[in-house]
C-alpha positions as CSV (number, residue, x, y, z in Angstrom):
1,M,-36.0,3.2,3.9
2,N,-35.3,6.6,5.1
3,R,-36.9,6.1,8.5
4,I,-34.9,3.0,9.0
5,Y,-31.7,4.9,8.2
6,I,-32.6,7.7,10.5
7,S,-33.4,5.4,13.3
8,L,-30.2,3.5,13.0
9,L,-28.2,6.7,12.9
10,L,-29.9,8.0,16.0
11,L,-29.2,4.7,17.7
12,L,-25.6,4.6,16.8
13,T,-25.1,8.3,17.8
14,C,-26.7,7.7,21.2
15,S,-24.5,4.6,21.8
16,F,-21.4,6.7,20.7
17,L,-22.5,9.5,23.2
18,A,-23.1,7.1,26.1
19,I,-19.7,5.3,25.8
20,A,-17.6,8.4,25.1
21,A,-19.2,10.4,27.9
22,T,-17.8,8.3,30.7
23,P,-15.6,10.5,32.9
24,N,-11.9,9.8,33.3
25,P,-10.9,8.7,36.8
26,P,-9.9,11.8,38.9
27,A,-6.4,12.4,40.2
28,V,-7.8,14.1,43.4
29,S,-11.0,13.5,45.4
30,H,-12.4,15.8,48.0
31,K,-14.9,15.0,50.9
32,I,-15.5,18.5,51.9
33,A,-17.8,20.2,54.6
34,F,-18.6,23.8,54.9
35,T,-20.3,25.9,57.6
36,L,-21.5,29.3,56.5
37,N,-22.4,31.9,59.2
38,P,-24.0,35.1,57.8
39,T,-24.0,36.8,61.2
40,T,-20.2,36.6,61.6
41,Q,-19.4,36.3,57.9
42,M,-17.4,33.4,58.8
43,L,-16.6,30.2,56.8
44,T,-15.2,27.1,58.4
45,G,-14.3,24.0,56.4
46,I,-12.8,20.6,56.7
47,D,-11.7,18.7,53.6
48,T,-10.4,15.3,53.4
49,I,-8.3,15.4,50.2
50,S,-7.2,12.1,48.6
51,I,-4.3,12.4,46.2
52,H,-4.5,9.4,43.9
53,H,-1.4,10.2,41.8
54,G,0.6,13.0,40.5
55,N,2.0,16.3,41.9
56,H,-0.5,19.0,42.8
57,K,-0.5,22.5,44.0
58,F,-3.4,23.9,46.0
59,Y,-4.4,27.5,46.9
60,L,-6.3,28.9,49.8
61,A,-7.1,32.5,50.6
62,K,-4.6,34.0,52.8
63,K,-7.3,35.4,55.1
64,C,-8.0,31.9,56.2
65,D,-6.4,30.3,59.3
66,A,-5.6,26.8,58.2
67,S,-3.8,23.6,59.0
68,I,-3.3,20.7,56.8
69,V,-2.3,17.1,58.2
70,D,-1.0,14.2,56.3
71,I,-3.1,11.3,57.8
72,T,-1.1,8.7,55.9
73,D,2.0,9.8,57.8
74,K,2.0,8.0,61.1
75,K,3.4,11.2,62.8
76,N,0.3,13.3,61.6
77,E,2.6,16.2,61.4
78,P,1.1,19.5,59.9
79,L,2.1,20.3,56.3
80,K,3.6,23.8,55.7
81,L,1.7,26.3,53.8
82,V,3.7,29.0,52.0
83,T,2.5,32.5,50.8
84,A,2.2,32.5,47.0
85,N,1.7,35.3,44.6
86,L,-1.3,33.8,42.6
87,L,-1.8,35.4,39.1
88,A,-5.3,35.2,37.7
89,K,-6.5,36.8,34.4
90,T,-9.6,38.8,33.8
91,D,-9.7,39.6,30.0
92,A,-6.7,41.8,29.0
93,E,-5.7,42.6,32.6
94,E,-4.0,40.8,35.4
95,W,-4.6,41.0,39.2
96,E,-2.5,39.7,41.9
97,A,-4.0,38.0,45.0
98,N,-2.2,36.8,47.9
99,A,-2.7,33.3,48.7
100,N,-1.4,30.4,50.7
101,A,-0.2,27.5,48.7
102,I,0.8,23.9,49.3
103,E,2.3,21.3,47.0
104,I,1.4,17.6,47.6
105,S,2.5,14.6,45.8
106,G,0.4,11.4,45.7
107,P,-0.6,8.8,46.6
108,K,-1.5,10.5,49.9
109,T,-4.5,11.6,52.0
110,V,-4.6,14.9,53.8
111,V,-7.0,16.6,56.1
112,A,-7.3,20.4,55.8
113,N,-9.1,22.6,58.5
114,W,-9.5,26.3,57.9
115,S,-11.8,29.2,58.7
116,G,-12.0,32.7,57.4
117,V,-14.2,35.9,57.1
118,F,-15.4,36.5,53.5
119,N,-16.9,40.0,53.4
120,D,-16.2,41.5,49.9
121,S,-18.4,44.5,49.3
122,S,-21.3,44.3,46.8
123,A,-22.1,48.0,47.0
124,N,-20.4,49.1,43.7
125,V,-21.2,46.4,41.3
126,Q,-21.5,47.4,37.6
127,F,-23.0,44.5,35.6
128,S,-24.3,45.5,32.1
129,R,-23.7,44.5,28.5
130,E,-21.2,47.2,28.2
131,Q,-19.2,46.9,31.5
132,V,-18.6,44.4,34.4
133,A,-16.8,45.7,37.4
134,G,-16.7,45.6,41.1
135,V,-18.2,42.1,41.3
136,P,-17.5,40.5,44.7
137,E,-15.6,37.1,44.8
138,G,-16.5,36.0,48.2
139,V,-19.1,37.5,50.5
140,I,-20.9,35.9,53.5
141,A,-23.5,38.4,54.7
142,K,-27.0,38.7,56.1
143,Q,-28.4,39.7,52.7
144,G,-26.9,36.6,51.0
145,I,-23.9,34.5,50.3
146,F,-21.9,34.0,47.1
147,L,-18.5,32.3,46.9
148,S,-16.8,32.0,43.5
149,T,-13.9,29.8,42.7
150,S,-11.6,32.8,42.6
151,A,-12.4,33.6,46.2
152,L,-10.1,30.6,47.1
153,F,-12.6,29.6,49.8
154,Y,-11.3,26.0,49.9
155,P,-8.1,24.3,48.8
156,I,-8.4,24.6,45.0
157,E,-6.2,23.4,42.3
158,F,-6.7,25.4,39.0
159,N,-7.2,23.8,35.5
160,T,-7.7,20.3,36.8
161,V,-10.9,18.3,37.2
162,H,-11.4,17.0,40.8
163,E,-13.9,14.6,42.3
164,Y,-16.1,16.2,45.1
165,T,-18.6,15.0,47.8
166,V,-19.9,18.1,49.5
167,T,-21.9,19.0,52.6
168,I,-23.0,22.5,53.6
169,S,-24.2,23.8,57.0
170,T,-26.3,27.1,57.0
171,P,-28.7,28.6,59.5
172,S,-32.3,27.4,59.7
173,G,-34.2,29.1,57.0
174,W,-31.4,29.4,54.6
175,T,-31.0,27.3,51.5
176,P,-27.5,26.7,50.0
177,I,-26.8,25.9,46.3
178,T,-23.9,24.3,44.7
179,T,-23.4,21.7,42.1
180,G,-25.4,18.5,42.9
181,L,-28.7,17.5,44.2
182,R,-29.5,19.1,47.6
183,T,-30.8,16.8,50.4
184,K,-31.4,17.9,54.1
185,I,-29.5,15.5,56.3
186,G,-30.2,16.7,59.8
187,L,-29.7,19.5,62.4
188,A,-26.4,20.9,63.5
189,P,-25.5,22.9,66.7
190,E,-26.9,26.5,67.2
191,G,-29.8,26.2,64.9
192,F,-27.9,25.2,61.8
193,V,-29.0,22.6,59.2
194,N,-26.7,20.2,57.3
195,W,-27.3,19.6,53.6
196,S,-25.6,17.1,51.3
197,F,-25.1,17.6,47.7
198,G,-24.7,14.1,46.3
199,G,-21.5,12.7,45.0
200,P,-19.0,11.8,44.1
201,W,-19.2,14.1,41.0
202,Q,-16.5,15.7,38.9
203,N,-16.0,19.4,38.4
204,E,-13.3,22.0,37.7
205,G,-14.1,23.8,40.9
206,L,-16.8,24.7,43.5
207,S,-19.0,27.8,43.9
208,I,-21.7,28.3,46.4
209,A,-24.7,30.6,46.7
210,A,-27.2,30.8,49.7
211,G,-30.0,32.9,50.9
212,E,-33.4,33.0,52.7
213,F,-35.3,31.8,49.7
214,I,-38.7,30.4,48.8
215,V,-38.0,27.2,46.9
216,R,-40.2,26.0,44.1
217,S,-39.4,22.8,42.1
218,T,-40.4,20.6,39.2
219,D,-38.6,18.0,37.2
220,T,-37.9,16.9,33.7
221,L,-35.9,14.0,32.1
222,G,-35.1,12.9,35.7
223,I,-33.6,16.3,36.5
224,S,-34.6,18.4,39.5
225,I,-35.5,22.0,38.6
226,E,-36.0,24.7,41.0
227,T,-36.3,28.4,41.7
228,C,-34.7,29.9,44.8
229,F,-36.3,33.4,44.8
230,S,-37.1,36.0,47.4
231,P,-40.8,36.6,48.3
232,A,-40.7,39.6,46.1
233,R,-39.8,37.5,43.0
234,D,-41.6,34.3,44.0
235,S,-44.6,34.9,41.8
236,L,-42.2,34.6,38.8
237,A,-41.3,31.0,39.7
238,P,-43.9,29.1,37.6
239,T,-42.7,31.0,34.5
240,Y,-39.1,30.3,35.1
241,L,-39.7,26.6,35.9
242,A,-41.7,26.0,32.7
243,A,-39.0,27.8,30.6
244,A,-36.2,25.9,32.2
245,K,-37.8,22.5,31.5
246,K,-38.2,23.5,27.7
247,Y,-34.5,24.6,27.5
248,I,-33.1,21.5,29.1
249,A,-35.3,19.4,26.9
250,R,-34.1,21.3,23.8
251,Y,-30.4,21.1,24.4
252,S,-30.5,17.5,25.7
253,R,-31.9,16.6,22.2
254,E,-29.4,18.8,20.3
255,F,-26.2,17.9,22.2
256,G,-26.6,15.1,24.7
257,A,-27.8,14.4,28.2
258,Y,-27.8,17.3,30.7
259,P,-24.6,16.8,32.8
260,W,-25.8,17.4,36.3
261,P,-28.6,15.9,38.4
262,S,-30.3,19.4,39.1
263,F,-30.6,22.9,37.9
264,A,-31.5,25.9,40.1
265,M,-32.3,29.5,39.2
266,V,-31.1,31.5,42.1
267,E,-31.7,35.1,42.9
268,A,-28.7,37.2,43.5
269,F,-28.5,40.0,46.0
270,F,-26.4,42.2,43.7
271,P,-26.3,42.7,39.9
272,A,-25.2,39.5,38.3
273,G,-25.8,37.0,35.6
274,Y,-23.7,33.8,35.9
275,G,-24.0,30.4,34.5
276,L,-22.5,28.0,37.0
277,P,-22.4,24.1,37.1
278,G,-26.0,23.1,37.9
279,Y,-27.3,26.5,38.6
280,T,-27.6,30.2,37.4
281,F,-27.1,33.1,39.7
282,L,-29.3,36.1,38.5
283,G,-29.6,39.6,39.9
284,S,-33.0,40.5,41.5
285,E,-33.6,43.3,38.9
286,V,-32.7,41.1,36.1
287,I,-35.0,38.4,37.0
288,A,-37.9,40.8,37.0
289,L,-37.3,41.8,33.4
290,P,-39.9,40.2,31.2
291,F,-37.6,39.3,28.3
292,I,-35.1,37.4,30.5
293,V,-37.1,34.1,30.4
294,T,-37.0,34.1,26.5
295,T,-33.4,35.2,26.3
296,S,-30.8,35.2,29.1
297,L,-32.2,32.2,30.9
298,G,-31.8,29.9,28.0
299,H,-28.2,31.2,27.6
300,E,-27.4,30.3,31.2
301,V,-29.0,26.9,30.8
302,L,-26.9,26.2,27.8
303,H,-23.7,26.9,29.7
304,N,-24.3,23.7,31.5
305,W,-23.2,22.1,28.1
306,W,-20.6,24.7,27.1
307,G,-18.4,25.9,29.8
308,N,-19.8,24.1,32.7
309,G,-20.1,20.5,31.1
310,V,-17.2,20.8,28.8
311,F,-14.7,22.9,30.7
312,V,-12.8,25.8,28.9
313,S,-9.0,25.2,28.7
314,S,-6.4,27.9,29.0
315,S,-6.1,28.0,25.3
316,G,-9.0,30.5,24.9
317,N,-12.6,30.9,25.9
318,W,-14.7,29.4,23.1
319,C,-17.8,28.7,25.2
320,E,-19.3,32.3,25.3
321,G,-19.6,32.5,21.5
322,L,-20.9,29.0,21.2
323,T,-23.4,29.6,23.8
324,T,-24.4,32.9,22.3
325,F,-25.0,31.2,18.9
326,G,-26.9,28.3,20.4
327,A,-29.1,30.4,22.6
328,D,-29.6,34.2,21.9
329,W,-28.9,33.9,18.1
330,A,-30.9,30.6,17.9
331,Y,-34.0,32.2,19.5
332,K,-33.9,35.1,17.1
333,T,-33.7,32.7,14.2
334,D,-36.7,30.8,15.6
335,R,-38.6,34.1,15.4
336,G,-37.3,35.1,12.0
337,E,-35.3,38.0,13.4
338,D,-31.8,36.6,12.8
339,A,-30.8,39.2,10.2
340,E,-31.5,42.0,12.7
341,Y,-29.6,40.2,15.4
342,R,-26.6,39.8,13.1
343,R,-26.7,43.5,12.3
344,G,-26.5,44.2,16.1
345,L,-23.4,42.0,16.5
346,I,-21.7,43.7,13.7
347,K,-22.6,47.1,14.9
348,D,-21.5,46.4,18.4
349,Y,-18.0,45.4,17.1
350,A,-17.8,48.6,15.1
351,S,-18.9,50.7,18.0
352,Y,-16.6,49.2,20.7
353,V,-13.6,47.7,19.0
354,N,-10.7,49.7,17.4
355,N,-7.1,49.3,16.7
356,G,-6.2,50.0,20.3
357,N,-8.4,47.4,22.0
358,D,-9.0,44.6,19.4
359,F,-7.4,41.2,20.2
360,P,-7.5,37.7,18.8
361,L,-10.3,35.4,19.9
362,R,-7.7,33.0,21.3
363,K,-6.9,35.5,24.0
364,F,-10.5,36.1,25.0
365,T,-11.0,35.0,28.6
366,S,-14.2,36.8,29.9
367,R,-16.0,40.0,29.3
368,S,-15.4,43.2,31.2
369,S,-16.2,45.9,28.7
370,G,-18.1,46.5,25.4
371,A,-15.1,45.6,23.4
372,T,-14.3,42.3,25.1
373,R,-17.9,41.4,24.7
374,A,-17.9,42.3,21.0
375,V,-14.9,40.1,20.4
376,G,-15.7,37.2,22.8
377,Y,-19.4,36.9,22.3
378,N,-20.2,38.6,18.9
379,K,-17.2,37.7,16.8
380,C,-17.0,34.2,18.2
381,A,-20.8,33.6,17.6
382,F,-20.2,34.7,14.0
383,L,-17.4,32.1,13.7
384,F,-19.9,29.3,14.3
385,Y,-22.4,30.7,11.9
386,A,-19.8,30.9,9.2
387,L,-18.6,27.4,10.0
388,K,-22.2,26.1,9.9
389,N,-22.7,27.6,6.4
390,R,-19.4,26.1,5.2
391,I,-19.7,22.4,6.4
392,G,-23.6,22.2,6.5
393,D,-26.2,21.8,9.2
394,D,-25.8,18.0,9.7
395,A,-22.0,18.0,10.0
396,F,-22.0,20.9,12.2
397,N,-24.7,19.4,14.6
398,R,-22.7,15.9,14.7
399,A,-19.4,17.8,15.4
400,L,-21.0,19.5,18.6
401,Q,-22.4,16.2,19.6
402,R,-19.0,14.6,19.2
403,F,-17.3,17.4,21.1
404,Y,-19.7,17.2,24.1
405,A,-19.5,13.4,24.1
406,Q,-15.7,13.3,24.1
407,Y,-15.0,16.1,26.4
408,R,-17.9,16.3,29.0
409,Y,-16.3,16.7,32.5
410,R,-13.0,17.6,30.8
411,F,-11.1,20.6,29.6
412,A,-11.1,21.5,26.0
413,G,-9.9,24.3,23.9
414,W,-10.0,25.7,20.3
415,D,-7.7,22.8,18.9
416,E,-10.0,20.1,20.3
417,L,-13.1,21.9,19.0
418,R,-11.4,22.2,15.5
419,E,-10.6,18.6,15.4
420,C,-14.1,17.5,16.1
421,F,-15.5,19.7,13.3
422,Q,-12.7,18.4,11.0
423,Q,-13.7,14.8,11.7
424,E,-17.3,15.5,10.7
425,A,-16.3,17.4,7.6
426,P,-13.3,15.4,6.2
427,H,-13.5,16.9,2.9
428,E,-13.1,20.5,4.1
429,S,-9.7,21.8,5.3
430,L,-10.5,23.8,8.3
431,K,-7.0,24.7,9.5
432,Y,-6.9,28.1,7.9
433,F,-10.5,28.9,8.6
434,F,-9.8,28.5,12.4
435,R,-6.5,30.4,12.0
436,D,-8.0,33.3,10.5
437,W,-10.9,33.5,12.9
438,I,-9.1,32.9,16.1
439,D,-5.6,34.0,15.7
440,E,-6.1,37.2,13.7
441,T,-7.9,40.4,14.6
442,G,-10.4,42.5,12.9
443,A,-13.3,42.1,10.4
444,V,-13.3,42.4,6.6
445,E,-14.1,45.6,4.9
446,L,-16.2,45.8,1.7
447,K,-16.0,48.9,-0.5
448,N,-15.8,50.2,-4.1
449,L,-19.0,48.6,-5.2
450,S,-20.0,48.9,-8.9
451,M,-22.2,47.0,-11.3
452,K,-23.1,47.0,-14.9
453,N,-25.3,45.0,-17.3
454,V,-23.5,43.5,-20.3
455,G,-25.7,41.6,-22.6
456,K,-27.3,38.9,-20.7
457,T,-25.1,39.2,-17.7
458,T,-24.8,41.5,-14.7
459,E,-21.2,42.1,-13.6
460,I,-20.6,43.2,-9.9
461,S,-17.3,44.4,-8.6
462,L,-16.4,44.8,-5.0
463,A,-12.9,45.4,-3.1
464,V,-12.5,43.2,-0.1
465,S,-9.8,43.6,2.6
466,G,-9.1,42.1,6.0
467,K,-9.8,38.8,7.9
468,P,-11.5,36.4,8.4
469,F,-11.9,35.9,4.7
470,P,-15.4,35.0,3.5
471,T,-15.8,32.1,1.1
472,W,-18.7,33.9,-0.7
473,I,-20.5,37.3,-0.3
474,P,-24.4,37.5,-0.8
475,A,-25.8,40.2,-3.0
476,K,-29.4,41.3,-3.6
477,L,-30.2,42.3,-7.2
478,S,-33.3,44.2,-7.7
479,N,-35.5,45.7,-10.6
480,G,-38.6,47.3,-9.4
481,D,-40.7,45.0,-7.1
482,S,-38.6,42.0,-8.0
483,S,-35.4,40.7,-6.6
484,R,-33.1,37.7,-6.2
485,I,-30.2,36.8,-4.0
486,V,-27.0,35.7,-5.6
487,Q,-23.5,34.8,-4.4
488,I,-20.3,36.6,-5.4
489,D,-17.3,34.3,-5.4
490,G,-14.9,35.3,-8.2
491,R,-11.7,36.9,-7.0
492,T,-9.0,38.7,-8.9
493,I,-6.1,41.1,-8.2
494,R,-6.5,44.5,-9.5
495,N,-3.9,47.3,-8.9
496,G,-2.4,45.2,-6.0
497,K,-5.8,44.9,-4.3
498,L,-8.1,41.9,-4.0
499,T,-11.3,42.5,-6.0
500,W,-14.3,40.1,-6.0
501,S,-16.4,40.1,-9.1
502,S,-19.1,37.9,-10.6
503,A,-20.7,37.8,-14.0
504,I,-24.3,36.5,-13.2
505,E,-26.7,35.3,-15.8
506,S,-29.4,37.7,-14.8
507,T,-31.5,38.1,-17.9
508,I,-34.4,35.7,-17.4
509,H,-37.8,36.3,-18.8
510,N,-36.7,39.7,-19.8
511,W,-35.7,40.5,-16.2
512,Q,-32.6,42.6,-15.6
513,P,-31.5,44.3,-12.4
514,N,-30.8,47.9,-12.2
515,E,-29.5,48.0,-8.5
516,V,-27.5,45.8,-6.0
517,T,-27.1,45.6,-2.3
518,I,-24.2,43.7,-0.9
519,D,-24.8,41.5,2.2
520,P,-28.3,42.8,2.9
521,Y,-28.9,40.3,5.7
522,Y,-25.5,40.7,7.4
523,Q,-24.3,37.1,6.7
524,V,-20.5,38.2,6.5
525,W,-18.5,39.2,9.5
526,R,-17.4,42.6,8.5
527,K,-17.3,46.3,9.3
528,P,-20.5,48.2,8.4
529,A,-20.2,50.4,5.4
530,P,-20.6,54.1,5.6
531,G,-24.3,55.1,5.8
532,E,-25.4,51.4,6.3
533,I,-26.3,51.4,9.9
534,P,-27.7,54.3,12.1
535,P,-25.5,55.9,14.7
536,S,-26.1,54.6,18.3
537,L,-25.3,55.4,21.9
538,S,-22.7,52.6,21.6
539,D,-20.6,54.7,19.2
540,L,-20.0,56.9,22.2
541,Y,-19.5,54.1,24.7
542,G,-16.8,52.5,22.6
543,A,-15.0,55.7,21.3
544,K,-11.3,56.2,22.1
545,K,-12.0,59.8,23.3
546,V,-15.2,61.7,23.8
547,G,-15.3,65.5,24.1
548,C,-17.9,66.8,26.5
549,W,-19.0,70.2,27.5
550,I,-21.8,71.5,29.8
551,E,-24.5,73.9,28.4
552,G,-26.9,76.1,30.5
553,N,-26.8,77.7,33.9
554,G,-27.6,75.7,37.0
555,D,-26.5,74.8,40.5
556,W,-23.1,73.4,41.1
557,Q,-24.6,70.0,42.3
558,L,-26.1,69.3,39.0
559,D,-22.9,70.4,37.2
560,S,-20.9,68.0,39.2
561,A,-23.3,65.2,38.8
562,L,-23.2,65.6,35.0
563,R,-19.4,65.4,35.1
564,K,-19.7,62.1,37.0
565,L,-22.3,60.9,34.6
566,A,-20.0,61.5,31.5
567,V,-17.1,59.7,33.1
568,S,-19.3,56.8,34.1
569,L,-21.0,56.2,30.8
570,F,-18.1,56.5,28.5
571,D,-15.6,53.7,28.7
572,T,-12.9,55.9,27.5
573,T,-11.0,59.3,28.1
574,V,-13.4,62.2,28.5
575,V,-11.9,65.5,27.3
576,W,-13.7,68.5,28.7
577,L,-14.1,71.2,26.0
578,K,-14.5,75.0,26.3
579,T,-16.1,75.2,22.9
580,T,-17.4,72.6,20.4
581,E,-14.7,73.6,18.0
582,E,-12.0,71.9,20.0
583,F,-10.8,68.4,18.8
584,P,-12.9,68.2,15.7
585,E,-11.7,64.6,15.1
586,I,-13.5,63.1,18.1
587,P,-17.1,62.7,19.1
588,I,-18.7,65.4,21.2
589,V,-21.5,65.2,23.7
590,T,-23.4,68.3,25.0
591,L,-24.6,67.9,28.5
592,R,-27.6,70.3,28.9
593,K,-28.9,71.3,32.2
594,D,-31.8,73.6,31.2
595,I,-33.7,72.2,28.4
596,S,-37.0,73.8,29.2
597,K,-35.7,77.1,27.8
598,T,-33.8,75.9,24.7
599,A,-34.6,74.0,21.5
600,L,-34.3,70.3,21.7
601,Y,-31.0,69.3,20.1
602,L,-29.9,71.1,16.9
603,H,-33.3,72.0,15.5
604,E,-36.6,73.7,16.6
605,P,-38.8,71.3,18.6
606,T,-41.9,70.0,17.3
607,P,-45.1,70.0,19.5
608,E,-44.4,66.3,20.2
609,Q,-40.8,67.1,21.2
610,K,-41.9,69.9,23.5
611,L,-43.7,67.1,25.6
612,L,-40.1,65.8,26.3
613,F,-39.0,68.9,28.0
614,G,-37.7,68.2,31.5
615,K,-37.3,64.5,30.9
616,P,-34.0,62.7,30.9
617,L,-33.0,62.3,27.3
618,F,-29.9,60.9,25.6
619,E,-29.5,60.8,21.7
620,V,-26.7,60.7,19.2
621,K,-26.7,61.8,15.5
622,N,-24.2,62.0,12.7
623,E,-23.0,65.4,11.6
624,G,-20.9,64.6,8.4
625,K,-18.2,62.2,9.6
626,R,-18.5,63.4,13.2
627,I,-20.8,61.8,15.9
628,V,-22.6,64.3,18.2
629,G,-24.5,63.5,21.2
630,L,-26.9,65.2,23.6
631,I,-27.7,64.5,27.2
632,S,-30.7,66.6,28.4
633,V,-31.4,66.6,32.1
634,D,-32.5,69.1,34.7
635,N,-32.4,67.4,38.0
636,L,-30.3,65.0,40.0
637,A,-32.9,62.1,39.8
638,G,-32.7,62.3,36.0
639,V,-28.9,62.1,36.1
640,S,-29.3,59.0,38.4
641,Y,-31.7,57.3,35.8
642,L,-29.3,57.8,33.0
643,Q,-26.2,56.6,34.9
644,R,-28.0,53.3,35.8
645,K,-30.0,52.6,32.7
646,A,-28.4,54.2,29.7
647,P,-25.6,51.5,29.5
648,H,-28.3,48.9,28.7
649,Y,-29.6,50.8,25.7
650,G,-26.5,51.1,23.6
651,K,-28.0,49.9,20.4
652,Y,-30.5,52.8,20.2
653,S,-30.0,56.4,18.8
654,R,-32.3,58.1,21.3
655,I,-33.7,57.1,24.7
656,V,-36.1,59.1,27.0
657,F,-37.2,58.3,30.5
658,D,-40.2,59.7,32.4
659,E,-40.1,61.3,35.9
660,T,-40.2,57.9,37.5
661,G,-37.2,56.6,35.5
662,K,-39.3,54.4,33.2
663,N,-38.2,54.2,29.6
664,I,-40.8,55.8,27.3
665,I,-38.7,56.2,24.1
666,K,-36.0,54.0,22.5
667,D,-35.6,54.6,18.6
668,L,-33.1,54.7,15.9
669,A,-32.1,57.5,13.7
670,Q,-32.3,57.2,9.9
671,P,-29.1,55.9,8.2
672,G,-27.3,57.9,5.6
673,K,-26.3,57.0,2.1
674,H,-25.5,53.3,1.9
675,A,-22.1,52.6,0.4
676,L,-22.9,49.1,-0.3
677,H,-26.0,49.9,-2.3
678,Y,-25.5,50.7,-5.9
679,V,-28.1,51.9,-8.5
680,L,-27.2,52.1,-12.2
681,P,-26.9,55.7,-13.3
682,Q,-29.7,55.6,-15.7
683,A,-32.0,54.0,-13.1
684,K,-31.6,56.9,-10.6
């Protein structure tokens, strides 16, 4: 009976998905051809744009020489482009780009011809967990090609799904990548090759990558999978191809059919990690990291469902958190490491986010700093974890399948997402749950823990403040080698403050607890309690101000390099101190130039520590309520290693590199007295 029920359920679900996923007829269709010339850095394009209905406004980079002709008009007169101030948002800031704009009402067919040089610099890109800056929007160069939608390299209308049929011409030996299945369709003048990318298919916008790649391919579920790597990275292709097959199969089972005919893993010529419709664009150094295949690659594959399959509306970016929960978090769960992963999410939020830079999830667009990542990725992923715990695994999974089926190739926001979950959990009112998570800031704070045994019950009391409010709080009761997990869910008002308390029938077989730890596996979105989590480098990266001073004699070049290093590492205001007694309320960092003649940090070195003399070192500790850090380095090469690599190690308390820049130590300090751990006085 159970097997019949399950089979019928799967059949009905698949039928529902197939029917609901049919795309809506587009208002605009493009038949577009590009020629990309790395030698001249020139793009030329021709686009036959069919406006089926409605009023539309297209933008094209002002750097392009363009003409647009209405071919439905017998006079074939060119349409006038006007200069527009186009505002685009990146997280909490706005930048203004000059563009040419044209408004067209349908039904009408126009032909656009344009050309322009796209030569953004890729020399100063910063792309790490903590910071994203200097990323080029449009570059056509001998080392590679990347054109994002924000480069405005073709007539684009934002926040609208269009239909595309695309061809791209590149020099012989170059491979272009965009959404769609690539097919060579013949030669063009001057040694160029023409490629088609299928169609028509629907998308919110185009992006293009290209390079002189070695292409390896396989397929799964009728989907073409390929790597486009340089010769230096080609040996990694079999590993990437095998992993991509597994990820696509996994998420097709979980959510519905993969939305594109192909998936390509493309090596970027600058630091990058993008999930784009039908492909991912990963920096060369990133591809070489051994853990990327089991972590970040799956994240980018899943973006083909969330963000590039269901498009993100202007009401807030939900897709990064949902992708993080379905990929990074899920892989840790598969390995039984999810509690440690949740601890890291909470710790990052505490390190990077403060009253000055916190913001509601609804306002998240993309990450550019540790703070924006901690809100848009970490907090958002925790939302889905809390939601899954609230409505149950089955309802949660059905809601995501419904969401994908209804909104594939369409824009959707938080309201549409909430409605899908509400439909699958009709007995739960989710209105206030979503309001607290996406329209409020912060995390709850747990404090004033106490417990006592009264007869056959154990009473636990805990003060809770802030939002999003948990429906229950887990607690671990212990007595010697024995323990059990309970849920605290009783709430009362005491002295004007909300207090949670539970009287738990704990005396079973003469067992009575003598200590309690609140939320030991980090299942509540909250601020860490004092002494709960060790200090880490991220505490300095996310501080509002960091006081720095330089210790030791040395040449002026090293002194200058250390000053630049401090400004580069700390996404904050650096205050240069004359003594460590200044500004006692802010973290301080000592930049030591001559460690071979001084004790390591604040204590006499052990023989093991003496082995570290002369090696680039960065560590952080707690001194009372103050965070103190040390950077020890005695040459310019060491400064360079720390500047490039230290931002990637924010979760550690100490990192050390050898003379070649290889990391040889990454560890955590011991935490202090845990404020959410209580031991009965007589049991101490």
